[in-house]
C-alpha positions as a Python dict, from the first residue, in 0.01 Angstrom:
ca = {
    (1, 'X'): (0, 0, 0),
    (2, 'X'): (-368, -52, 61),
    (3, 'X'): (-649, 194, 21),
    (4, 'X'): (-1003, 184, 137),
    (5, 'X'): (-1273, 196, -123),
    (6, 'X'): (-1352, 563, -64),
    (7, 'X'): (-984, 651, -71),
    (8, 'X'): (-940, 466, -399),
    (9, 'X'): (-1231, 646, -558),
    (10, 'X'): (-1074, 969, -443),
    (11, 'X'): (-741, 868, -607),
    (12, 'X'): (-900, 777, -942),
    (13, 'X'): (-1104, 981, -1182),
    (14, 'X'): (-1477, 915, -1150),
    (15, 'X'): (-1486, 743, -1490),
    (16, 'X'): (-1276, 458, -1346),
    (17, 'X'): (-1502, 394, -1048),
    (18, 'X'): (-1689, 113, -1221),
    (19, 'X'): (-1364, -63, -1310),
    (20, 'X'): (-1280, -141, -945),
    (21, 'X'): (-1618, -258, -829),
    (22, 'X'): (-1539, -623, -907),
    (23, 'X'): (-1298, -876, -762),
    (24, 'X'): (-1047, -890, -1051),
    (25, 'X'): (-720, -702, -1088),
    (26, 'X'): (-745, -394, -1307),
    (27, 'X'): (-470, -198, -1487),
    (28, 'X'): (-539, 164, -1575),
    (29, 'X'): (-318, 410, -1764),
    (30, 'X'): (-308, 743, -1584),
    (31, 'X'): (-162, 1081, -1650),
    (32, 'X'): (21, 1230, -1353),
    (33, 'X'): (-100, 1560, -1211),
    (34, 'X'): (33, 1570, -856),
    (35, 'X'): (384, 1678, -762),
    (36, 'X'): (627, 1388, -788),
    (37, 'X'): (402, 1176, -1010),
    (38, 'X'): (534, 1061, -1352),
    (39, 'X'): (387, 1223, -1658),
    (40, 'X'): (238, 886, -1756),
    (41, 'X'): (211, 573, -1544),
    (42, 'X'): (13, 252, -1525),
    (43, 'X'): (-168, 175, -1206),
    (44, 'X'): (-249, -188, -1140),
    (45, 'X'): (-521, -242, -879),
    (46, 'X'): (-529, -584, -711),
    (47, 'X'): (-817, -655, -465),
    (48, 'X'): (-721, -790, -120),
    (49, 'X'): (-964, -1073, -47),
    (50, 'X'): (-1023, -1295, 254),
    (51, 'X'): (-1302, -1550, 286),
    (52, 'X'): (-1477, -1392, -8),
    (53, 'X'): (-1467, -1047, 145),
    (54, 'X'): (-1273, -758, -8),
    (55, 'X'): (-1070, -573, 255),
    (56, 'X'): (-886, -332, 27),
    (57, 'X'): (-673, -285, -279),
    (58, 'X'): (-308, -327, -358),
    (59, 'X'): (-199, -47, -596),
    (60, 'X'): (124, -77, -803),
    (61, 'X'): (226, 226, -1008),
    (62, 'X'): (480, 188, -1292),
    (63, 'X'): (637, 485, -1467),
    (64, 'X'): (555, 479, -1840),
    (65, 'X'): (687, 822, -1939),
    (66, 'X'): (974, 696, -2159),
    (67, 'X'): (756, 435, -2326),
    (68, 'X'): (484, 687, -2389),
    (69, 'X'): (741, 926, -2538),
    (70, 'X'): (866, 651, -2766),
    (71, 'X'): (512, 569, -2864),
    (72, 'X'): (438, 932, -2942),
    (73, 'X'): (758, 957, -3147),
    (74, 'X'): (667, 646, -3339),
    (75, 'X'): (312, 769, -3389),
    (76, 'X'): (447, 1101, -3516),
    (77, 'X'): (681, 924, -3757),
    (78, 'X'): (397, 706, -3881),
    (79, 'X'): (175, 1011, -3922),
    (80, 'X'): (447, 1197, -4112),
    (81, 'X'): (511, 890, -4329),
    (82, 'X'): (143, 848, -4406),
    (83, 'X'): (117, 1218, -4479),
    (84, 'X'): (411, 1203, -4717),
    (85, 'X'): (261, 898, -4887),
    (86, 'X'): (-69, 1076, -4930),
    (87, 'X'): (112, 1380, -5068),
    (88, 'X'): (344, 1185, -5297),
    (89, 'X'): (91, 926, -5415),
    (90, 'X'): (-71, 1159, -5673),
    (91, 'X'): (275, 1251, -5806),
    (92, 'X'): (374, 884, -5834),
    (93, 'X'): (47, 812, -6009),
    (94, 'X'): (106, 1098, -6251),
    (95, 'X'): (459, 978, -6329),
    (96, 'X'): (336, 619, -6378),
    (97, 'X'): (54, 729, -6609),
    (98, 'X'): (293, 953, -6803),
    (99, 'X'): (535, 666, -6852),
    (100, 'X'): (253, 436, -6961),
    (101, 'X'): (139, 700, -7208),
    (102, 'X'): (490, 739, -7351),
    (103, 'X'): (530, 361, -7382),
    (104, 'X'): (192, 329, -7552),
    (105, 'X'): (274, 611, -7791),
    (106, 'X'): (611, 449, -7867),
    (107, 'X'): (441, 114, -7935),
    (108, 'X'): (190, 281, -8166),
    (109, 'X'): (475, 464, -8337),
    (110, 'X'): (659, 136, -8390),
    (111, 'X'): (344, -32, -8520),
    (112, 'X'): (305, 232, -8788),
    (113, 'X'): (674, 206, -8887),
    (114, 'X'): (736, -167, -8880),
    (115, 'X'): (619, -479, -9055),
    (116, 'X'): (399, -666, -8805),
    (117, 'X'): (524, -1013, -8902),
    (118, 'X'): (902, -971, -8922),
    (119, 'X'): (958, -655, -8713),
    (120, 'X'): (1173, -484, -8977),
    (121, 'X'): (1077, -147, -9128),
    (122, 'X'): (782, -139, -9364),
    (123, 'X'): (837, -17, -9721),
    (124, 'X'): (729, 345, -9670),
    (125, 'X'): (940, 387, -9355),
    (126, 'X'): (1239, 216, -9516),
    (127, 'X'): (1219, 447, -9818),
    (128, 'X'): (1181, 750, -9589),
    (129, 'X'): (1486, 653, -9380),
    (130, 'X'): (1697, 603, -9691),
    (131, 'X'): (1585, 938, -9830),
    (132, 'X'): (1675, 1115, -9504),
    (133, 'X'): (2027, 972, -9517),
    (134, 'X'): (2077, 1066, -9882),
    (135, 'X'): (1963, 1423, -9819),
    (136, 'X'): (2159, 1470, -9496),
    (137, 'X'): (2488, 1314, -9609),
    (138, 'X'): (2544, 1360, -9985),
    (139, 'X'): (2917, 1280, -9963),
    (140, 'X'): (2866, 971, -9747),
    (141, 'X'): (2577, 861, -9968),
    (142, 'X'): (2819, 820, -10258),
    (143, 'X'): (2957, 514, -10078),
    (144, 'X'): (2616, 358, -10010),
    (145, 'X'): (2433, 69, -10172),
    (146, 'X'): (2081, -68, -10172),
    (147, 'X'): (2021, -441, -10204),
    (148, 'X'): (1683, -593, -10285),
    (149, 'X'): (1668, -960, -10185),
    (150, 'X'): (1376, -1196, -10233),
    (151, 'X'): (1276, -1545, -10120),
    (152, 'X'): (1187, -1659, -10470),
    (153, 'X'): (1043, -1995, -10366),
    (154, 'X'): (813, -1859, -10092),
    (155, 'X'): (493, -1926, -10297),
    (156, 'X'): (602, -2289, -10335),
    (157, 'X'): (665, -2322, -9960),
    (158, 'X'): (323, -2170, -9893),
    (159, 'X'): (159, -2416, -10132),
    (160, 'X'): (345, -2726, -10010),
    (161, 'X'): (370, -2658, -9636),
    (162, 'X'): (107, -2395, -9562),
    (163, 'X'): (91, -2033, -9453),
    (164, 'X'): (253, -2097, -9113),
    (165, 'X'): (563, -2241, -9282),
    (166, 'X'): (582, -1946, -9522),
    (167, 'X'): (559, -1699, -9235),
    (168, 'X'): (827, -1890, -9043),
    (169, 'X'): (1050, -1866, -9351),
    (170, 'X'): (1002, -1487, -9361),
    (171, 'X'): (1071, -1445, -8990),
    (172, 'X'): (1386, -1655, -9018),
    (173, 'X'): (1497, -1449, -9318),
    (174, 'X'): (1453, -1121, -9128),
    (175, 'X'): (1660, -1255, -8837),
    (176, 'X'): (1936, -1379, -9067),
    (177, 'X'): (1951, -1046, -9244),
    (178, 'X'): (1971, -861, -8913),
    (179, 'X'): (2261, -1078, -8796),
    (180, 'X'): (2450, -1057, -9126),
    (181, 'X'): (2436, -694, -9244),
    (182, 'X'): (2678, -435, -9101),
    (183, 'X'): (2577, -242, -8789),
    (184, 'X'): (2373, 65, -8877),
    (185, 'X'): (2224, -83, -9192),
    (186, 'X'): (1853, -37, -9255),
    (187, 'X'): (1630, -335, -9333),
    (188, 'X'): (1276, -310, -9470),
    (189, 'X'): (1016, -545, -9607),
    (190, 'X'): (945, -418, -9958),
    (191, 'X'): (690, -678, -10065),
    (192, 'X'): (547, -1015, -9965),
    (193, 'X'): (875, -1206, -10004),
    (194, 'X'): (1113, -915, -10070),
    (195, 'X'): (1342, -724, -9836),
    (196, 'X'): (1547, -411, -9888),
    (197, 'X'): (1886, -355, -9722),
    (198, 'X'): (2049, -13, -9728),
    (199, 'X'): (2421, -16, -9650),
    (200, 'X'): (2546, 330, -9556),
    (201, 'X'): (2915, 252, -9609),
    (202, 'X'): (2918, -28, -9865),
    (203, 'X'): (3270, 34, -9985),
    (204, 'X'): (3354, -64, -10344),
    (205, 'X'): (3129, -282, -10567),
    (206, 'X'): (3336, -594, -10492),
    (207, 'X'): (3274, -560, -10118),
    (208, 'X'): (2903, -511, -10186),
    (209, 'X'): (2895, -817, -10410),
    (210, 'X'): (3065, -1026, -10139),
    (211, 'X'): (2807, -916, -9885),
    (212, 'X'): (2521, -986, -10127),
    (213, 'X'): (2651, -1337, -10193),
    (214, 'X'): (2664, -1398, -9818),
    (215, 'X'): (2305, -1274, -9780),
    (216, 'X'): (2166, -1502, -10051),
    (217, 'X'): (2360, -1795, -9905),
    (218, 'X'): (2218, -1728, -9556),
    (219, 'X'): (1863, -1699, -9686),
    (220, 'X'): (1897, -2025, -9877),
    (221, 'X'): (1985, -2226, -9567),
    (222, 'X'): (1725, -2475, -9432),
    (223, 'X'): (1460, -2360, -9186),
    (224, 'X'): (1332, -2604, -8923),
    (225, 'X'): (953, -2583, -8882),
    (226, 'X'): (842, -2839, -8626),
    (227, 'X'): (943, -3176, -8768),
    (228, 'X'): (979, -3041, -9121),
    (229, 'X'): (1264, -2867, -9297),
    (230, 'X'): (1223, -2618, -9579),
    (231, 'X'): (1494, -2517, -9825),
    (232, 'X'): (1499, -2164, -9966),
    (233, 'X'): (1607, -2004, -10292),
    (234, 'X'): (1708, -1638, -10270),
    (235, 'X'): (1790, -1382, -10538),
    (236, 'X'): (1925, -1030, -10496),
    (237, 'X'): (1974, -712, -10696),
    (238, 'X'): (2228, -441, -10617),
    (239, 'X'): (2203, -66, -10683),
    (240, 'X'): (2492, 166, -10601),
    (241, 'X'): (2405, 521, -10500),
    (242, 'X'): (2700, 664, -10693),
    (243, 'X'): (2564, 548, -11029),
    (244, 'X'): (2218, 395, -11000),
    (245, 'X'): (1991, 649, -10835),
    (246, 'X'): (1997, 993, -10679),
    (247, 'X'): (1703, 931, -10447),
    (248, 'X'): (1551, 650, -10244),
    (249, 'X'): (1268, 569, -10484),
    (250, 'X'): (1499, 540, -10783),
    (251, 'X'): (1748, 330, -10586),
    (252, 'X'): (1476, 84, -10478),
    (253, 'X'): (1344, 55, -10833),
    (254, 'X'): (1696, 1, -10969),
    (255, 'X'): (1768, -271, -10714),
    (256, 'X'): (1437, -441, -10790),
    (257, 'X'): (1511, -436, -11164),
    (258, 'X'): (1849, -596, -11093),
    (259, 'X'): (1671, -854, -10876),
    (260, 'X'): (1430, -935, -11156),
    (261, 'X'): (1721, -995, -11392),
    (262, 'X'): (1887, -1228, -11137),
    (263, 'X'): (1568, -1435, -11114),
    (264, 'X'): (1593, -1546, -11476),
    (265, 'X'): (1773, -1853, -11343),
    (266, 'X'): (1497, -2024, -11141),
    (267, 'X'): (1572, -2278, -10869),
    (268, 'X'): (1927, -2147, -10815),
    (269, 'X'): (2015, -1858, -10586),
    (270, 'X'): (2181, -1568, -10762),
    (271, 'X'): (2243, -1194, -10761),
    (272, 'X'): (2343, -914, -10994),
    (273, 'X'): (2414, -542, -11028),
    (274, 'X'): (2178, -292, -11182),
    (275, 'X'): (2226, -268, -11560),
    (276, 'X'): (2100, 64, -11704),
    (277, 'X'): (2061, -82, -12054),
    (278, 'X'): (1856, -377, -11931),
    (279, 'X'): (1648, -139, -11722),
    (280, 'X'): (1588, 81, -12025),
    (281, 'X'): (1469, -221, -12226),
    (282, 'X'): (1242, -327, -11942),
    (283, 'X'): (1087, 20, -11913),
    (284, 'X'): (1039, 34, -12291),
    (285, 'X'): (860, -301, -12293),
    (286, 'X'): (640, -187, -12004),
    (287, 'X'): (552, 132, -12193),
    (288, 'X'): (457, -65, -12508),
    (289, 'X'): (234, -299, -12307),
}
C-alpha cells in the first residue's frame, strides 16, 4: 500500500521522521500497539519515485514476534550464563589457588625429604622411616634387613671423567636400586657414594645375601655417559634387625661397619654380613685413637 508523507509520519513515531526524508529504502523495527498488529515487526519503507519525484511510499510489514522471542530467550540464557560465570569464577580461582598451594607445599615437603640429585630419601628421612617401621611393627621388624651399598670407585670416576660422569653414575645407581629391590623397600642416600636399602620382609639371611649380590652386580655394570663408558665397583654390608640392631641408627652403623669390612678387597665388588667381634675391634681402635 502507499501512504502520503503526512500519513506516514502519522504511522511512525516522531523519532523516525528523519529516516524517511531521503530517497532510499529504510527498514525500521517497530513494536505493535494497535489491535491486530504483531508484538514486534519490521517495517520496510520503499519510496515510490517517478522522474526524480517521490509520489509515496511502499510499506512492507513482517512479523518478527517469534524471532524476537527467540532472541530474548537467547539473551536471557547468555545473561544467566555470564552471571553464573561471574559467580563461579571466584570459586574456581579459589580452588585453583588451593591446588597450587597444596602442590607447592608437597614439592617443598619432597625437597626436604629427598636427595636432590638422585631423588631417593636423604639420610635423615631414611633413618626416620626405618625407625617408624621398627617401632610400629616389632614382630615384622624381626624379618627385616638393612643393606649399606657403596660405589667404591666413585672418586676415581670423578677424577678421570669429571663431576658430570660421577653424578651420572650416582643417578644410574639409584635407578638400578629402585628397579631391583622388592616393592615397599626404602632407599636412601647415606653419604656421597653410599646408599641404604631397608627391606621390610627380607626373609632368611641366605635370601638377603642373594639380593645383596644382585645389587652389587647391578651397580657394577657399565654406565654410558655420552661416548664414554664407565665401569663401577660396588661393595655392600648387611645388618639383620633380629641380631644386629634394635633401632635405625644402630642398624645403619652395623651395616656400614660390614660395608667397611667388605671394602678390604679393593677393585673387586664384594659384600658381607655384620660381624659383632669385628665391630667391637673397630670401635676399640677408634676409642684408642
